[in-house]
Backbone atoms as SQL, in Angstrom:
CREATE TABLE atoms (id INTEGER PRIMARY KEY, chain TEXT, resi INTEGER, resn TEXT, atom TEXT, x REAL, y REAL, z REAL);
INSERT INTO atoms VALUES
  (1, 'A', 1, 'MET', 'N', 22.759, -73.346, -88.800),
  (2, 'A', 1, 'MET', 'CA', 21.766, -72.746, -87.937),
  (3, 'A', 1, 'MET', 'C', 22.305, -72.557, -86.525),
  (4, 'A', 2, 'LYS', 'N', 22.991, -73.594, -86.015),
  (5, 'A', 2, 'LYS', 'CA', 23.540, -73.515, -84.669),
  (6, 'A', 2, 'LYS', 'C', 24.592, -72.420, -84.582),
  (7, 'A', 3, 'LEU', 'N', 25.415, -72.274, -85.616),
  (8, 'A', 3, 'LEU', 'CA', 26.438, -71.231, -85.651),
  (9, 'A', 3, 'LEU', 'C', 25.788, -69.847, -85.612),
  (10, 'A', 4, 'LYS', 'N', 24.724, -69.676, -86.356),
  (11, 'A', 4, 'LYS', 'CA', 24.002, -68.396, -86.392),
  (12, 'A', 4, 'LYS', 'C', 23.449, -68.055, -85.009),
  (13, 'A', 5, 'THR', 'N', 22.857, -69.012, -84.332),
  (14, 'A', 5, 'THR', 'CA', 22.312, -68.807, -82.989),
  (15, 'A', 5, 'THR', 'C', 23.423, -68.481, -82.003),
  (16, 'A', 6, 'THR', 'N', 24.535, -69.204, -82.109),
  (17, 'A', 6, 'THR', 'CA', 25.668, -68.963, -81.225),
  (18, 'A', 6, 'THR', 'C', 26.229, -67.557, -81.423),
  (19, 'A', 7, 'LEU', 'N', 26.355, -67.150, -82.675),
  (20, 'A', 7, 'LEU', 'CA', 26.857, -65.801, -82.960),
  (21, 'A', 7, 'LEU', 'C', 25.914, -64.723, -82.426),
  (22, 'A', 8, 'MET', 'N', 24.616, -64.917, -82.579),
  (23, 'A', 8, 'MET', 'CA', 23.636, -63.945, -82.069),
  (24, 'A', 8, 'MET', 'C', 23.720, -63.845, -80.550),
  (25, 'A', 9, 'MET', 'N', 23.824, -64.968, -79.871),
  (26, 'A', 9, 'MET', 'CA', 23.912, -64.969, -78.411),
  (27, 'A', 9, 'MET', 'C', 25.196, -64.277, -77.955),
  (28, 'A', 10, 'ALA', 'N', 26.293, -64.510, -78.648),
  (29, 'A', 10, 'ALA', 'CA', 27.562, -63.880, -78.306),
  (30, 'A', 10, 'ALA', 'C', 27.470, -62.364, -78.485),
  (31, 'A', 11, 'LEU', 'N', 26.849, -61.952, -79.560),
  (32, 'A', 11, 'LEU', 'CA', 26.696, -60.531, -79.826),
  (33, 'A', 11, 'LEU', 'C', 25.823, -59.868, -78.772),
  (34, 'A', 12, 'LEU', 'N', 24.718, -60.483, -78.422),
  (35, 'A', 12, 'LEU', 'CA', 23.796, -59.913, -77.438),
  (36, 'A', 12, 'LEU', 'C', 24.419, -59.808, -76.055),
  (37, 'A', 13, 'THR', 'N', 25.244, -60.753, -75.681),
  (38, 'A', 13, 'THR', 'CA', 25.874, -60.704, -74.363),
  (39, 'A', 13, 'THR', 'C', 27.111, -59.817, -74.358),
  (40, 'A', 14, 'ALA', 'N', 27.708, -59.577, -75.502),
  (41, 'A', 14, 'ALA', 'CA', 28.920, -58.765, -75.576),
  (42, 'A', 14, 'ALA', 'C', 28.613, -57.270, -75.584),
  (43, 'A', 15, 'VAL', 'N', 27.435, -56.906, -76.013),
  (44, 'A', 15, 'VAL', 'CA', 27.080, -55.493, -76.127),
  (45, 'A', 15, 'VAL', 'C', 26.012, -55.171, -75.097),
  (46, 'A', 16, 'PRO', 'N', 26.409, -54.573, -73.950),
  (47, 'A', 16, 'PRO', 'CA', 25.414, -54.248, -72.940),
  (48, 'A', 16, 'PRO', 'C', 24.470, -53.152, -73.435),
  (49, 'A', 17, 'ILE', 'N', 23.221, -53.297, -73.111),
  (50, 'A', 17, 'ILE', 'CA', 22.226, -52.302, -73.488),
  (51, 'A', 17, 'ILE', 'C', 22.035, -51.355, -72.311),
  (52, 'A', 18, 'SER', 'N', 22.234, -50.085, -72.545),
  (53, 'A', 18, 'SER', 'CA', 22.135, -49.085, -71.492),
  (54, 'A', 18, 'SER', 'C', 20.680, -48.795, -71.154),
  (55, 'A', 19, 'ASN', 'N', 20.363, -48.773, -69.860),
  (56, 'A', 19, 'ASN', 'CA', 19.022, -48.403, -69.421),
  (57, 'A', 19, 'ASN', 'C', 18.736, -46.947, -69.729),
  (58, 'A', 20, 'ALA', 'N', 19.762, -46.097, -69.716),
  (59, 'A', 20, 'ALA', 'CA', 19.560, -44.676, -69.973),
  (60, 'A', 20, 'ALA', 'C', 19.009, -44.439, -71.370),
  (61, 'A', 21, 'ILE', 'N', 19.421, -45.282, -72.320),
  (62, 'A', 21, 'ILE', 'CA', 18.920, -45.141, -73.680),
  (63, 'A', 21, 'ILE', 'C', 17.439, -45.507, -73.723),
  (64, 'A', 22, 'ALA', 'N', 17.065, -46.521, -72.953),
  (65, 'A', 22, 'ALA', 'CA', 15.685, -46.981, -72.958),
  (66, 'A', 22, 'ALA', 'C', 14.762, -46.018, -72.212),
  (67, 'A', 23, 'LEU', 'N', 15.288, -45.259, -71.278),
  (68, 'A', 23, 'LEU', 'CA', 14.474, -44.334, -70.495),
  (69, 'A', 23, 'LEU', 'C', 14.228, -43.053, -71.279),
  (70, 'A', 24, 'ASP', 'N', 13.082, -42.460, -71.072),
  (71, 'A', 24, 'ASP', 'CA', 12.703, -41.221, -71.742),
  (72, 'A', 24, 'ASP', 'C', 12.994, -40.049, -70.819),
  (73, 'A', 25, 'GLY', 'N', 14.041, -39.289, -71.139),
  (74, 'A', 25, 'GLY', 'CA', 14.455, -38.163, -70.306),
  (75, 'A', 25, 'GLY', 'C', 13.388, -37.091, -70.169),
  (76, 'A', 26, 'ALA', 'N', 12.666, -36.805, -71.245),
  (77, 'A', 26, 'ALA', 'CA', 11.602, -35.794, -71.185),
  (78, 'A', 26, 'ALA', 'C', 10.493, -36.239, -70.240),
  (79, 'A', 27, 'GLU', 'N', 10.138, -37.500, -70.328),
  (80, 'A', 27, 'GLU', 'CA', 9.103, -38.040, -69.445),
  (81, 'A', 27, 'GLU', 'C', 9.562, -37.997, -67.985),
  (82, 'A', 28, 'LEU', 'N', 10.814, -38.365, -67.750),
  (83, 'A', 28, 'LEU', 'CA', 11.354, -38.341, -66.391),
  (84, 'A', 28, 'LEU', 'C', 11.449, -36.922, -65.848),
  (85, 'A', 29, 'TYR', 'N', 11.822, -35.964, -66.687),
  (86, 'A', 29, 'TYR', 'CA', 11.900, -34.562, -66.278),
  (87, 'A', 29, 'TYR', 'C', 10.547, -34.108, -65.724),
  (88, 'A', 30, 'ALA', 'N', 9.473, -34.544, -66.368),
  (89, 'A', 30, 'ALA', 'CA', 8.126, -34.200, -65.893),
  (90, 'A', 30, 'ALA', 'C', 7.741, -35.045, -64.682),
  (91, 'A', 31, 'LYS', 'N', 7.969, -36.345, -64.754),
  (92, 'A', 31, 'LYS', 'CA', 7.565, -37.272, -63.693),
  (93, 'A', 31, 'LYS', 'C', 8.262, -36.972, -62.366),
  (94, 'A', 32, 'LYS', 'N', 9.526, -36.608, -62.431),
  (95, 'A', 32, 'LYS', 'CA', 10.296, -36.325, -61.210),
  (96, 'A', 32, 'LYS', 'C', 10.122, -34.871, -60.754),
  (97, 'A', 33, 'THR', 'N', 9.241, -34.155, -61.402),
  (98, 'A', 33, 'THR', 'CA', 8.836, -32.768, -61.082),
  (99, 'A', 33, 'THR', 'C', 9.960, -31.739, -61.201),
  (100, 'A', 34, 'CYS', 'N', 10.929, -31.994, -62.059),
  (101, 'A', 34, 'CYS', 'CA', 12.016, -31.037, -62.292),
  (102, 'A', 34, 'CYS', 'C', 11.458, -29.694, -62.786),
  (103, 'A', 35, 'PHE', 'N', 10.403, -29.791, -63.609),
  (104, 'A', 35, 'PHE', 'CA', 9.805, -28.604, -64.211),
  (105, 'A', 35, 'PHE', 'C', 9.253, -27.631, -63.174),
  (106, 'A', 36, 'ALA', 'N', 8.902, -28.113, -61.997),
  (107, 'A', 36, 'ALA', 'CA', 8.304, -27.252, -60.977),
  (108, 'A', 36, 'ALA', 'C', 9.225, -26.099, -60.588),
  (109, 'A', 37, 'CYS', 'N', 10.507, -26.340, -60.603),
  (110, 'A', 37, 'CYS', 'CA', 11.473, -25.283, -60.258),
  (111, 'A', 37, 'CYS', 'C', 12.229, -24.751, -61.470),
  (112, 'A', 38, 'HIS', 'N', 12.522, -25.621, -62.425),
  (113, 'A', 38, 'HIS', 'CA', 13.358, -25.238, -63.559),
  (114, 'A', 38, 'HIS', 'C', 12.569, -24.836, -64.802),
  (115, 'A', 39, 'GLY', 'N', 11.236, -24.950, -64.750),
  (116, 'A', 39, 'GLY', 'CA', 10.384, -24.570, -65.872),
  (117, 'A', 39, 'GLY', 'C', 10.145, -25.722, -66.821),
  (118, 'A', 40, 'LYS', 'N', 9.005, -25.696, -67.494),
  (119, 'A', 40, 'LYS', 'CA', 8.664, -26.776, -68.430),
  (120, 'A', 40, 'LYS', 'C', 9.662, -26.863, -69.569),
  (121, 'A', 41, 'ASP', 'N', 10.247, -25.727, -69.935),
  (122, 'A', 41, 'ASP', 'CA', 11.232, -25.710, -71.015),
  (123, 'A', 41, 'ASP', 'C', 12.668, -25.856, -70.505),
  (124, 'A', 42, 'ALA', 'N', 12.829, -26.038, -69.199),
  (125, 'A', 42, 'ALA', 'CA', 14.136, -26.146, -68.535),
  (126, 'A', 42, 'ALA', 'C', 14.970, -24.881, -68.717),
  (127, 'A', 43, 'ASN', 'N', 14.301, -23.804, -69.067),
  (128, 'A', 43, 'ASN', 'CA', 14.983, -22.534, -69.329),
  (129, 'A', 43, 'ASN', 'C', 14.275, -21.364, -68.638),
  (130, 'A', 44, 'SER', 'N', 13.278, -21.673, -67.803),
  (131, 'A', 44, 'SER', 'CA', 12.490, -20.633, -67.130),
  (132, 'A', 44, 'SER', 'C', 12.313, -20.977, -65.650),
  (133, 'A', 45, 'PRO', 'N', 13.409, -20.942, -64.876),
  (134, 'A', 45, 'PRO', 'CA', 13.291, -21.312, -63.464),
  (135, 'A', 45, 'PRO', 'C', 12.383, -20.343, -62.701),
  (136, 'A', 46, 'ILE', 'N', 11.781, -20.844, -61.628),
  (137, 'A', 46, 'ILE', 'CA', 10.853, -20.009, -60.858),
  (138, 'A', 46, 'ILE', 'C', 11.577, -18.936, -60.042),
  (139, 'A', 47, 'LEU', 'N', 12.841, -19.147, -59.738),
  (140, 'A', 47, 'LEU', 'CA', 13.660, -18.158, -59.044),
  (141, 'A', 47, 'LEU', 'C', 14.925, -17.909, -59.853),
  (142, 'A', 48, 'PRO', 'N', 15.386, -16.673, -59.875),
  (143, 'A', 48, 'PRO', 'CA', 16.578, -16.369, -60.685),
  (144, 'A', 48, 'PRO', 'C', 17.848, -17.092, -60.215),
  (145, 'A', 49, 'VAL', 'N', 17.877, -17.554, -58.976),
  (146, 'A', 49, 'VAL', 'CA', 19.072, -18.257, -58.488),
  (147, 'A', 49, 'VAL', 'C', 19.089, -19.730, -58.907),
  (148, 'A', 50, 'TYR', 'N', 17.968, -20.249, -59.414),
  (149, 'A', 50, 'TYR', 'CA', 17.931, -21.626, -59.903),
  (150, 'A', 50, 'TYR', 'C', 18.493, -21.649, -61.318),
  (151, 'A', 51, 'PRO', 'N', 19.258, -22.668, -61.654),
  (152, 'A', 51, 'PRO', 'CA', 19.899, -22.682, -62.977),
  (153, 'A', 51, 'PRO', 'C', 18.937, -22.996, -64.119),
  (154, 'A', 52, 'LYS', 'N', 19.275, -22.450, -65.272),
  (155, 'A', 52, 'LYS', 'CA', 18.629, -22.832, -66.525),
  (156, 'A', 52, 'LYS', 'C', 19.352, -24.093, -66.984),
  (157, 'A', 53, 'LEU', 'N', 18.610, -25.144, -67.197),
  (158, 'A', 53, 'LEU', 'CA', 19.214, -26.451, -67.487),
  (159, 'A', 53, 'LEU', 'C', 19.289, -26.790, -68.964),
  (160, 'A', 54, 'ALA', 'N', 18.453, -26.161, -69.768),
  (161, 'A', 54, 'ALA', 'CA', 18.411, -26.468, -71.198),
  (162, 'A', 54, 'ALA', 'C', 19.768, -26.211, -71.839),
  (163, 'A', 55, 'GLY', 'N', 20.266, -27.203, -72.556),
  (164, 'A', 55, 'GLY', 'CA', 21.515, -27.049, -73.291),
  (165, 'A', 55, 'GLY', 'C', 22.775, -27.262, -72.478),
  (166, 'A', 56, 'GLN', 'N', 22.654, -27.539, -71.190),
  (167, 'A', 56, 'GLN', 'CA', 23.846, -27.806, -70.381),
  (168, 'A', 56, 'GLN', 'C', 24.474, -29.128, -70.833),
  (169, 'A', 57, 'GLY', 'N', 25.754, -29.249, -70.656),
  (170, 'A', 57, 'GLY', 'CA', 26.445, -30.483, -71.016),
  (171, 'A', 57, 'GLY', 'C', 25.936, -31.666, -70.212),
  (172, 'A', 58, 'LYS', 'N', 25.794, -32.793, -70.878),
  (173, 'A', 58, 'LYS', 'CA', 25.253, -34.000, -70.246),
  (174, 'A', 58, 'LYS', 'C', 26.087, -34.429, -69.039),
  (175, 'A', 59, 'GLU', 'N', 27.390, -34.489, -69.194),
  (176, 'A', 59, 'GLU', 'CA', 28.258, -34.947, -68.113),
  (177, 'A', 59, 'GLU', 'C', 28.207, -33.987, -66.923),
  (178, 'A', 60, 'TYR', 'N', 28.214, -32.691, -67.208),
  (179, 'A', 60, 'TYR', 'CA', 28.160, -31.687, -66.146),
  (180, 'A', 60, 'TYR', 'C', 26.856, -31.807, -65.364),
  (181, 'A', 61, 'THR', 'N', 25.741, -31.877, -66.078),
  (182, 'A', 61, 'THR', 'CA', 24.435, -31.944, -65.430),
  (183, 'A', 61, 'THR', 'C', 24.305, -33.209, -64.588),
  (184, 'A', 62, 'ALA', 'N', 24.715, -34.334, -65.128),
  (185, 'A', 62, 'ALA', 'CA', 24.651, -35.592, -64.384),
  (186, 'A', 62, 'ALA', 'C', 25.532, -35.530, -63.142),
  (187, 'A', 63, 'ALA', 'N', 26.722, -34.961, -63.266),
  (188, 'A', 63, 'ALA', 'CA', 27.626, -34.849, -62.115),
  (189, 'A', 63, 'ALA', 'C', 27.020, -33.972, -61.018),
  (190, 'A', 64, 'GLN', 'N', 26.378, -32.878, -61.406),
  (191, 'A', 64, 'GLN', 'CA', 25.750, -32.007, -60.408),
  (192, 'A', 64, 'GLN', 'C', 24.627, -32.734, -59.673),
  (193, 'A', 65, 'MET', 'N', 23.799, -33.465, -60.429),
  (194, 'A', 65, 'MET', 'CA', 22.705, -34.206, -59.794),
  (195, 'A', 65, 'MET', 'C', 23.239, -35.283, -58.854),
  (196, 'A', 66, 'ARG', 'N', 24.289, -35.979, -59.280),
  (197, 'A', 66, 'ARG', 'CA', 24.869, -37.019, -58.419),
  (198, 'A', 66, 'ARG', 'C', 25.502, -36.416, -57.162),
  (199, 'A', 67, 'ASP', 'N', 26.159, -35.270, -57.322),
  (200, 'A', 67, 'ASP', 'CA', 26.767, -34.610, -56.161),
  (201, 'A', 67, 'ASP', 'C', 25.709, -34.139, -55.169),
  (202, 'A', 68, 'ILE', 'N', 24.606, -33.658, -55.668),
  (203, 'A', 68, 'ILE', 'CA', 23.519, -33.245, -54.778),
  (204, 'A', 68, 'ILE', 'C', 22.939, -34.464, -54.075),
  (205, 'A', 69, 'LYS', 'N', 22.738, -35.524, -54.831),
  (206, 'A', 69, 'LYS', 'CA', 22.177, -36.755, -54.268),
  (207, 'A', 69, 'LYS', 'C', 23.072, -37.322, -53.167),
  (208, 'A', 70, 'SER', 'N', 24.377, -37.311, -53.391),
  (209, 'A', 70, 'SER', 'CA', 25.313, -37.897, -52.421),
  (210, 'A', 70, 'SER', 'C', 25.611, -36.970, -51.252),
  (211, 'A', 71, 'GLY', 'N', 25.309, -35.681, -51.422),
  (212, 'A', 71, 'GLY', 'CA', 25.630, -34.715, -50.378),
  (213, 'A', 71, 'GLY', 'C', 26.959, -34.011, -50.601),
  (214, 'A', 72, 'ALA', 'N', 27.693, -34.396, -51.660),
  (215, 'A', 72, 'ALA', 'CA', 28.971, -33.744, -51.958),
  (216, 'A', 72, 'ALA', 'C', 28.765, -32.268, -52.298),
  (217, 'A', 73, 'ARG', 'N', 27.626, -31.961, -52.878),
  (218, 'A', 73, 'ARG', 'CA', 27.264, -30.567, -53.142),
  (219, 'A', 73, 'ARG', 'C', 26.104, -30.240, -52.212),
  (220, 'A', 74, 'ALA', 'N', 26.345, -29.306, -51.301),
  (221, 'A', 74, 'ALA', 'CA', 25.332, -29.016, -50.288),
  (222, 'A', 74, 'ALA', 'C', 25.244, -27.520, -50.005),
  (223, 'A', 75, 'ASN', 'N', 25.212, -26.724, -51.069),
  (224, 'A', 75, 'ASN', 'CA', 25.056, -25.285, -50.859),
  (225, 'A', 75, 'ASN', 'C', 23.573, -24.948, -50.734),
  (226, 'A', 76, 'GLY', 'N', 23.247, -23.690, -50.544),
  (227, 'A', 76, 'GLY', 'CA', 21.868, -23.259, -50.326),
  (228, 'A', 76, 'GLY', 'C', 20.914, -23.642, -51.432),
  (229, 'A', 77, 'GLN', 'N', 21.340, -23.507, -52.689),
  (230, 'A', 77, 'GLN', 'CA', 20.455, -23.809, -53.809),
  (231, 'A', 77, 'GLN', 'C', 20.197, -25.310, -53.944),
  (232, 'A', 78, 'SER', 'N', 21.114, -26.128, -53.516),
  (233, 'A', 78, 'SER', 'CA', 20.936, -27.571, -53.683),
  (234, 'A', 78, 'SER', 'C', 20.060, -28.182, -52.598),
  (235, 'A', 79, 'ALA', 'N', 19.780, -27.451, -51.540),
  (236, 'A', 79, 'ALA', 'CA', 18.971, -27.998, -50.445),
  (237, 'A', 79, 'ALA', 'C', 17.589, -28.428, -50.923),
  (238, 'A', 80, 'ALA', 'N', 16.975, -27.646, -51.794),
  (239, 'A', 80, 'ALA', 'CA', 15.647, -27.998, -52.300),
  (240, 'A', 80, 'ALA', 'C', 15.692, -29.283, -53.120),
  (241, 'A', 81, 'MET', 'N', 16.767, -29.486, -53.867),
  (242, 'A', 81, 'MET', 'CA', 16.879, -30.679, -54.709),
  (243, 'A', 81, 'MET', 'C', 17.217, -31.928, -53.909),
  (244, 'A', 82, 'LYS', 'N', 17.864, -31.769, -52.784),
  (245, 'A', 82, 'LYS', 'CA', 18.268, -32.924, -51.976),
  (246, 'A', 82, 'LYS', 'C', 17.062, -33.796, -51.643),
  (247, 'A', 83, 'GLY', 'N', 15.924, -33.176, -51.374),
  (248, 'A', 83, 'GLY', 'CA', 14.728, -33.930, -51.040),
  (249, 'A', 83, 'GLY', 'C', 14.130, -34.699, -52.208),
  (250, 'A', 84, 'VAL', 'N', 14.488, -34.331, -53.418),
  (251, 'A', 84, 'VAL', 'CA', 13.955, -34.989, -54.608),
  (252, 'A', 84, 'VAL', 'C', 14.928, -36.036, -55.146),
  (253, 'A', 85, 'MET', 'N', 16.205, -35.770, -55.036),
  (254, 'A', 85, 'MET', 'CA', 17.196, -36.619, -55.705),
  (255, 'A', 85, 'MET', 'C', 17.246, -38.049, -55.186),
  (256, 'A', 86, 'HIS', 'N', 16.802, -38.297, -53.966),
  (257, 'A', 86, 'HIS', 'CA', 16.802, -39.690, -53.490),
  (258, 'A', 86, 'HIS', 'C', 15.787, -40.543, -54.252),
  (259, 'A', 87, 'LEU', 'N', 14.889, -39.887, -54.996),
  (260, 'A', 87, 'LEU', 'CA', 13.881, -40.592, -55.789),
  (261, 'A', 87, 'LEU', 'C', 14.344, -40.879, -57.213),
  (262, 'A', 88, 'VAL', 'N', 15.558, -40.428, -57.556),
  (263, 'A', 88, 'VAL', 'CA', 16.056, -40.526, -58.926),
  (264, 'A', 88, 'VAL', 'C', 17.250, -41.488, -58.958),
  (265, 'A', 89, 'SER', 'N', 17.146, -42.523, -59.779),
  (266, 'A', 89, 'SER', 'CA', 18.236, -43.497, -59.908),
  (267, 'A', 89, 'SER', 'C', 19.350, -42.935, -60.795),
  (268, 'A', 90, 'ASP', 'N', 20.484, -43.591, -60.780),
  (269, 'A', 90, 'ASP', 'CA', 21.604, -43.168, -61.636),
  (270, 'A', 90, 'ASP', 'C', 21.232, -43.246, -63.112),
  (271, 'A', 91, 'GLU', 'N', 20.495, -44.278, -63.487),
  (272, 'A', 91, 'GLU', 'CA', 20.081, -44.416, -64.880),
  (273, 'A', 91, 'GLU', 'C', 19.131, -43.285, -65.272),
  (274, 'A', 92, 'GLU', 'N', 18.248, -42.911, -64.357),
  (275, 'A', 92, 'GLU', 'CA', 17.332, -41.807, -64.618),
  (276, 'A', 92, 'GLU', 'C', 18.075, -40.479, -64.704),
  (277, 'A', 93, 'ILE', 'N', 19.074, -40.300, -63.865),
  (278, 'A', 93, 'ILE', 'CA', 19.919, -39.096, -63.933),
  (279, 'A', 93, 'ILE', 'C', 20.540, -38.985, -65.319),
  (280, 'A', 94, 'ASP', 'N', 21.086, -40.087, -65.811),
  (281, 'A', 94, 'ASP', 'CA', 21.711, -40.072, -67.137),
  (282, 'A', 94, 'ASP', 'C', 20.700, -39.723, -68.230),
  (283, 'A', 95, 'ALA', 'N', 19.506, -40.275, -68.144),
  (284, 'A', 95, 'ALA', 'CA', 18.476, -40.013, -69.156),
  (285, 'A', 95, 'ALA', 'C', 18.016, -38.555, -69.106),
  (286, 'A', 96, 'ILE', 'N', 17.833, -38.020, -67.915),
  (287, 'A', 96, 'ILE', 'CA', 17.426, -36.616, -67.778),
  (288, 'A', 96, 'ILE', 'C', 18.524, -35.697, -68.293),
  (289, 'A', 97, 'ALA', 'N', 19.770, -35.994, -67.931),
  (290, 'A', 97, 'ALA', 'CA', 20.898, -35.174, -68.389),
  (291, 'A', 97, 'ALA', 'C', 21.020, -35.212, -69.910),
  (292, 'A', 98, 'GLU', 'N', 20.804, -36.369, -70.505),
  (293, 'A', 98, 'GLU', 'CA', 20.838, -36.502, -71.964),
  (294, 'A', 98, 'GLU', 'C', 19.748, -35.630, -72.595),
  (295, 'A', 99, 'TYR', 'N', 18.548, -35.712, -72.047),
  (296, 'A', 99, 'TYR', 'CA', 17.427, -34.909, -72.554),
  (297, 'A', 99, 'TYR', 'C', 17.741, -33.412, -72.464),
  (298, 'A', 100, 'LEU', 'N', 18.213, -32.971, -71.304),
  (299, 'A', 100, 'LEU', 'CA', 18.487, -31.546, -71.114),
  (300, 'A', 100, 'LEU', 'C', 19.588, -31.050, -72.043),
  (301, 'A', 101, 'SER', 'N', 20.584, -31.872, -72.302),
  (302, 'A', 101, 'SER', 'CA', 21.688, -31.448, -73.176),
  (303, 'A', 101, 'SER', 'C', 21.216, -31.205, -74.601),
  (304, 'A', 102, 'GLY', 'N', 20.140, -31.862, -74.976),
  (305, 'A', 102, 'GLY', 'CA', 19.615, -31.708, -76.342),
  (306, 'A', 102, 'GLY', 'C', 18.647, -30.554, -76.530),
  (307, 'A', 103, 'LEU', 'N', 18.319, -29.868, -75.452),
  (308, 'A', 103, 'LEU', 'CA', 17.372, -28.739, -75.571),
  (309, 'A', 103, 'LEU', 'C', 18.053, -27.482, -76.062);
């Protein structure tokens, strides 16, 4: 019994559980108001200069959001997002990017 408990504890501590997996990207997309500019389907932005996000690669989308958040990307289109991105954690960025990549 003690061996079984020890093995379970070792397994649980050896395999980190990602918060991004636990977070719901679709829920966050709505909660963080991404849909207001990019459309409820992430494919119908309110302005033609805003990107269609549905189906974009997860790594690319997450990198763009992080660059906007940090200020590394600061062109005209990213100015509107700069005010929102400070409300989004890295784990939430990953979950949203995962959701968008699957659309």
